[in-house]
Each structure stands twice: as structure tokens, then as C-alpha cells.
C-alpha positions as CSV (number, residue, x, y, z in Angstrom):
1,X,137.8,104.0,51.5
2,X,135.0,104.1,54.1
3,X,134.0,100.4,53.8
4,X,136.7,97.8,53.5
5,X,138.6,94.9,55.0
6,X,142.4,95.0,55.1
7,X,144.7,92.0,55.8
8,X,148.0,92.1,57.6
9,X,150.6,89.5,58.3
10,X,153.2,89.2,61.0
11,X,156.6,88.5,59.5
12,X,158.2,86.6,62.4
13,X,155.4,84.4,63.5
14,X,152.5,82.3,62.2
15,X,149.7,84.8,62.8
16,X,147.6,86.8,60.3
17,X,145.1,89.6,61.0
18,X,142.3,91.4,59.4
19,X,140.7,94.8,60.0
20,X,137.2,95.9,58.9
21,X,135.5,99.3,58.8
22,X,131.9,99.8,57.8
23,X,130.3,103.2,57.5
24,X,128.1,103.8,54.4
25,X,127.0,100.1,54.1
26,X,126.2,99.9,57.8
27,X,124.2,103.1,57.7
28,X,122.3,101.8,54.7
29,X,121.4,98.7,56.6
30,X,120.2,100.8,59.5
31,X,118.3,103.2,57.3
32,X,115.9,100.4,56.2
33,X,114.6,99.9,59.8
34,X,114.1,102.0,62.9
35,X,116.4,100.0,65.2
36,X,116.9,100.9,68.9
37,X,120.5,101.7,69.6
38,X,121.4,98.4,71.4
39,X,120.0,96.5,68.4
40,X,121.8,98.7,65.9
41,X,125.1,98.1,67.8
42,X,124.7,94.3,67.8
43,X,123.8,94.3,64.2
44,X,126.8,96.4,63.3
45,X,129.1,94.0,65.3
46,X,127.7,91.0,63.4
47,X,128.2,92.8,60.1
48,X,131.8,93.4,61.0
49,X,132.3,89.8,62.1
50,X,130.9,88.4,58.8
51,X,133.1,90.7,56.8
52,X,136.2,89.6,58.7
53,X,135.3,85.9,58.3
54,X,134.8,86.1,54.6
55,X,138.5,87.2,54.4
56,X,139.6,84.0,56.1
57,X,137.7,81.7,53.8
58,X,138.8,80.9,50.3
59,X,135.5,80.3,48.6
60,X,133.2,81.9,46.1
61,X,129.7,82.3,47.6
62,X,127.9,83.6,50.6
63,X,128.6,83.6,54.4
64,X,125.6,83.9,56.7
65,X,125.8,84.6,60.4
66,X,122.5,84.1,62.2
67,X,121.8,84.5,66.0
68,X,118.5,83.3,67.4
69,X,117.2,83.6,71.0
70,X,113.9,83.7,73.0
71,X,114.8,87.2,74.3
72,X,113.9,90.7,73.2
73,X,116.0,90.2,70.0
74,X,114.9,86.8,68.6
75,X,116.9,87.2,65.4
76,X,120.1,88.8,64.1
77,X,121.1,87.8,60.6
78,X,123.8,89.2,58.3
79,X,125.2,88.0,55.0
80,X,128.5,88.8,53.3
81,X,129.4,87.5,49.9
82,X,132.9,86.7,48.7
83,X,132.4,89.8,46.4
84,X,132.2,92.1,49.5
85,X,128.5,92.7,49.4
86,X,126.8,92.9,52.8
87,X,123.3,93.1,54.1
88,X,121.6,92.5,57.5
89,X,118.4,92.4,59.5
90,X,117.2,92.2,63.1
91,X,113.9,91.3,64.8
92,X,113.2,92.8,68.2
93,X,110.5,93.6,70.7
94,X,111.0,97.3,71.4
95,X,109.2,97.4,74.7
96,X,111.7,94.9,76.1
97,X,114.8,96.7,75.2
98,X,116.6,99.0,77.7
99,X,119.0,101.7,76.8
100,X,122.0,99.9,78.1
101,X,121.0,96.3,77.4
102,X,123.8,94.1,76.2
103,X,124.0,90.7,74.4
104,X,123.2,88.6,77.5
105,X,120.1,90.7,78.3
106,X,118.8,90.9,74.7
107,X,119.6,87.4,73.6
108,X,119.6,85.0,76.5
109,X,120.1,81.3,75.7
110,X,120.9,82.3,72.2
111,X,122.4,80.1,69.4
112,X,124.8,81.3,66.7
113,X,124.8,79.6,63.3
114,X,127.5,80.1,60.7
115,X,126.6,79.0,57.2
116,X,129.1,78.9,54.3
117,X,127.1,78.6,51.1
118,X,129.5,78.3,48.1
119,X,128.2,78.8,44.5
120,X,129.7,75.4,43.8
121,X,130.3,72.7,46.3
122,X,128.7,71.6,49.5
123,X,126.9,73.9,52.0
124,X,128.3,73.9,55.5
125,X,126.8,75.0,58.8
126,X,128.2,75.1,62.3
127,X,126.2,75.9,65.5
128,X,127.3,77.1,68.9
129,X,125.6,78.4,72.0
130,X,126.0,82.1,72.9
131,X,128.3,81.5,75.9
132,X,130.0,84.9,76.1
133,X,129.2,88.5,77.2
134,X,129.7,89.9,73.7
135,X,129.4,88.7,70.1
136,X,133.2,88.9,69.8
137,X,133.7,86.6,72.8
138,X,131.0,84.2,71.4
139,X,132.7,84.0,68.0
140,X,136.1,83.5,69.6
141,X,134.6,80.7,71.7
142,X,133.1,79.2,68.5
143,X,136.5,78.8,67.0
144,X,138.1,77.7,70.2
145,X,135.7,74.7,70.4
146,X,136.0,73.8,66.7
147,X,138.8,72.1,64.9
148,X,139.8,75.2,63.1
149,X,142.8,77.5,63.8
150,X,142.8,79.7,66.9
151,X,140.9,82.9,66.1
152,X,140.1,85.9,68.2
153,X,137.7,88.8,67.5
154,X,137.4,92.4,68.7
155,X,134.2,94.1,67.5
156,X,132.4,97.4,68.2
157,X,129.7,99.6,66.6
158,X,128.0,102.8,67.6
159,X,125.2,103.2,65.1
160,X,127.4,105.2,62.7
161,X,130.4,103.0,62.1
162,X,131.2,99.3,62.8
163,X,134.7,98.2,63.2
164,X,136.5,94.9,63.9
165,X,139.8,93.2,64.3
166,X,140.6,89.5,63.8
167,X,143.7,87.6,64.7
168,X,144.2,84.0,63.4
169,X,146.9,81.5,64.0
170,X,148.3,80.0,60.9
171,X,149.8,76.5,60.4
172,X,153.3,76.1,61.7
173,X,155.9,77.6,59.3
174,X,158.1,80.2,60.9
175,X,157.7,78.8,64.4
176,X,157.8,75.0,64.7
177,X,158.1,74.7,68.5
178,X,154.6,74.4,70.2
179,X,155.6,76.5,73.2
180,X,157.0,79.3,71.0
181,X,153.9,79.3,68.9
182,X,151.7,79.4,72.0
183,X,153.7,82.2,73.5
184,X,153.7,84.3,70.3
185,X,150.0,83.9,69.9
186,X,149.3,84.9,73.6
187,X,151.6,87.9,73.2
188,X,149.8,89.3,70.1
189,X,146.3,88.6,71.6
190,X,147.3,90.3,74.9
191,X,148.4,93.4,73.0
192,X,145.1,93.4,71.1
193,X,143.2,93.2,74.4
194,X,144.5,96.6,75.3
195,X,142.5,98.1,72.5
196,X,139.6,100.3,73.6
197,X,136.4,100.5,71.6
198,X,136.9,104.3,71.2
199,X,140.3,103.7,69.6
200,X,139.0,101.0,67.3
201,X,136.2,103.3,66.1
202,X,138.4,106.4,65.7
203,X,141.8,105.3,64.4
204,X,142.7,104.4,60.8
205,X,144.2,101.0,60.2
206,X,147.9,102.1,60.0
207,X,147.7,104.1,63.2
208,X,145.8,101.4,65.0
209,X,148.4,98.7,64.1
210,X,151.3,101.0,65.0
211,X,149.6,101.7,68.4
212,X,149.3,97.9,69.1
213,X,152.3,96.4,67.2
214,X,155.0,99.0,66.6
215,X,157.6,96.5,67.8
216,X,156.3,93.7,65.6
217,X,157.4,93.6,62.0
218,X,154.2,93.2,59.9
219,X,153.0,93.7,56.3
220,X,149.7,95.5,55.6
221,X,148.1,94.5,52.3
222,X,145.8,96.5,50.1
223,X,142.2,97.0,51.3
224,X,139.3,95.2,49.8
225,X,136.1,97.2,49.3
226,X,132.7,96.4,50.9
227,X,129.3,97.7,50.0
228,X,125.7,97.2,50.8
229,X,123.7,95.3,48.3
230,X,120.5,93.4,48.7
231,X,120.0,90.3,46.6
232,X,116.3,90.7,46.3
233,X,114.8,91.4,42.9
234,X,111.5,91.4,41.1
235,X,112.5,88.2,39.3
236,X,113.2,86.3,42.6
237,X,109.9,87.5,44.0
238,X,108.1,86.3,40.9
239,X,109.8,82.9,41.2
240,X,108.5,82.7,44.8
241,X,105.0,83.5,43.5
242,X,105.2,80.9,40.8
243,X,106.4,78.3,43.3
244,X,103.0,78.6,45.0
245,X,101.2,77.3,41.9
246,X,98.7,79.1,39.8
247,X,95.6,78.3,41.9
248,X,97.2,79.6,45.1
249,X,98.6,82.7,43.4
250,X,95.2,83.6,42.0
251,X,93.6,83.0,45.4
252,X,96.1,85.5,46.8
253,X,95.0,88.0,44.2
254,X,91.4,87.5,45.2
255,X,92.2,87.9,48.9
256,X,94.2,91.1,48.3
257,X,91.8,92.8,45.9
258,X,93.7,92.0,42.7
259,X,97.2,92.9,43.9
260,X,99.9,90.8,45.5
261,X,102.8,92.6,47.2
262,X,106.0,90.8,48.2
263,X,108.2,92.8,50.6
264,X,111.9,92.2,51.1
265,X,112.7,92.0,54.9
266,X,116.2,93.2,54.4
267,X,115.8,96.4,52.4
268,X,112.0,97.0,52.5
269,X,111.7,97.0,48.7
270,X,108.2,96.1,47.6
271,X,107.4,94.1,44.5
272,X,103.8,94.3,43.3
273,X,102.0,91.8,41.0
274,X,98.5,92.3,39.6
275,X,96.3,89.8,37.7
276,X,98.0,90.6,34.4
277,X,101.4,90.1,35.9
278,X,100.4,86.8,37.4
279,X,98.9,85.6,34.1
280,X,102.1,86.6,32.3
281,X,104.2,84.7,34.8
282,X,102.3,81.4,34.4
283,X,102.2,81.9,30.6
284,X,106.0,82.0,30.7
285,X,106.2,85.6,29.8
286,X,108.8,86.6,32.4
287,X,108.7,89.1,35.3
288,X,111.3,91.8,34.7
289,X,108.8,94.6,34.4
290,X,105.4,95.1,36.0
291,X,102.5,95.2,33.6
292,X,100.7,98.3,32.6
293,X,97.5,97.2,34.2
294,X,97.0,98.5,37.7
295,X,94.0,98.1,40.1
């Protein structure tokens, strides 16, 4: 399975982990845009992070990670659903991006927003400044400053594959003593810190966990598949057009020579509507198929 998350649990302590690997879905995201390598790497890391985080949340809906800055990359945005569907996009100024540019150079004074949007229930958003040298460090800092359980990230991407590791401390169960809990958490995180990006990208999950934790009894659960899927559709584009009102929609038709085109920023899919389509929409005729009339 090339695209997946896989959970593991340490038997003797209150720590869980998650591994993610993205290949086909990551490449599908990159195929939609001609990203420079540093941007492709950051986008891959954020895709991996969102996929890991969905596994820690028990909800039915959508997780959105969005990073904004005034730098050469003003926007990174990825979405991962509880069904394992991912998509992502970046905005960048190519002339300002060096070959070896990192997060601090590309997104200075950036802000990270994490939004949990359940299908039922209240939407939640948390904000934190980008105060680390990498996305993994920034996300780890986000959890360190929140009231949630201690969580650490290790992320990397090379334009072909994106990989990630997450460790998260669980509520006290096996270890009740605070000092023992802290020592156990520090031990496991220190071992994870020895992991090199090349190993994370190259090794399968079982080999990687043996490399890090061969002396720690743990259980590795079945992987959960991930795939690229864009949530855009002709119907959603039609609803956006209808929301403008009939007068504005017809004005757009006049301004664009009888044809309105709505592009999806994530996947570059284009949905076209001509005068017959627009008339059908406002007559309540639906939008599933374009009309036979073309200009």
C-alpha cells in the first residue's frame, strides 16, 4: 500500500504513534501545478502532517492545515478527510525562491491555522505562529503550547514521496507516576530524534520501527489507506454561480463573451457554463451536465 497511515502502540507506557507514507496521492497533488522543489517539499510535509493528525482525532469530517506568510510562499493549504482523502495547494513567487530555501526563508513571520470541520458539531480552529525551523518543529510547538497531550512530529518529503512519524503521549494508565511518564516520553522521543530523513523516506514501517524501538514492546495495527481526491464538482461550481444572483451571473456571461469558466485551484479542473446553462440553473433545472449549446 503506497499511501497509508499506520498506528502503533507501546505496551509498557502511555504513548501511541502513527506513521504515514504518501506517494501516488502526493504526486497527483504536485502534477496539478509546477512547484519549485522547496515548495513541493513543504507541501509534502504538510500533507503528511494532516494525514497523521486525522488519525489522532475521533471525528467525521475534514481537517485543514493552512500556513500563511508575507514571504515567497504566502500560502500552503492541505485538507485531509476522516475518510483518508487528501488534497493540497501552494501559492508562491518563483523569482524569490532559492534552490536550498527552507521554511524560515520562504515563510517568515508565518502563521499556522489548524481547522477541524466535523460534518456534525462545532467547527474548531487553532492558530499559532511559525516559531520553528521546520514544519515538524512548528507543529510540535503548537501542541506544546496548547492544552492537548504532548505530541511530536518528524516530517520529510522529496518531491516523490512524503513521510511522517508522530508520537503522542496518552492519559496516564500504565504509568501513574509523573516522573516515570516524563522519563518514558523523553526516552521514546530521543530515539525518534536519531531518525534521518533518508531512513524515513526509504524504510518500510516495520523496518523503521525495529530500527528505532527494537527493545520496546509495541503493537503495529493495520494500515489505513489514503488517496488523492478533490472535492470540487460541477454542482458546487454551479451553486457558487447561483449564489451571485441572476443579474451578476448574466453580467459575467456578457463580460466573458457568453461563457463563464470556474477553475478549481486545487486540481485545475475547469467547469464551463454558457447562457443556456445559466438559464437552466436559475430555472431550477440542475447543473449535472453542461448544455448542448456552446459559443
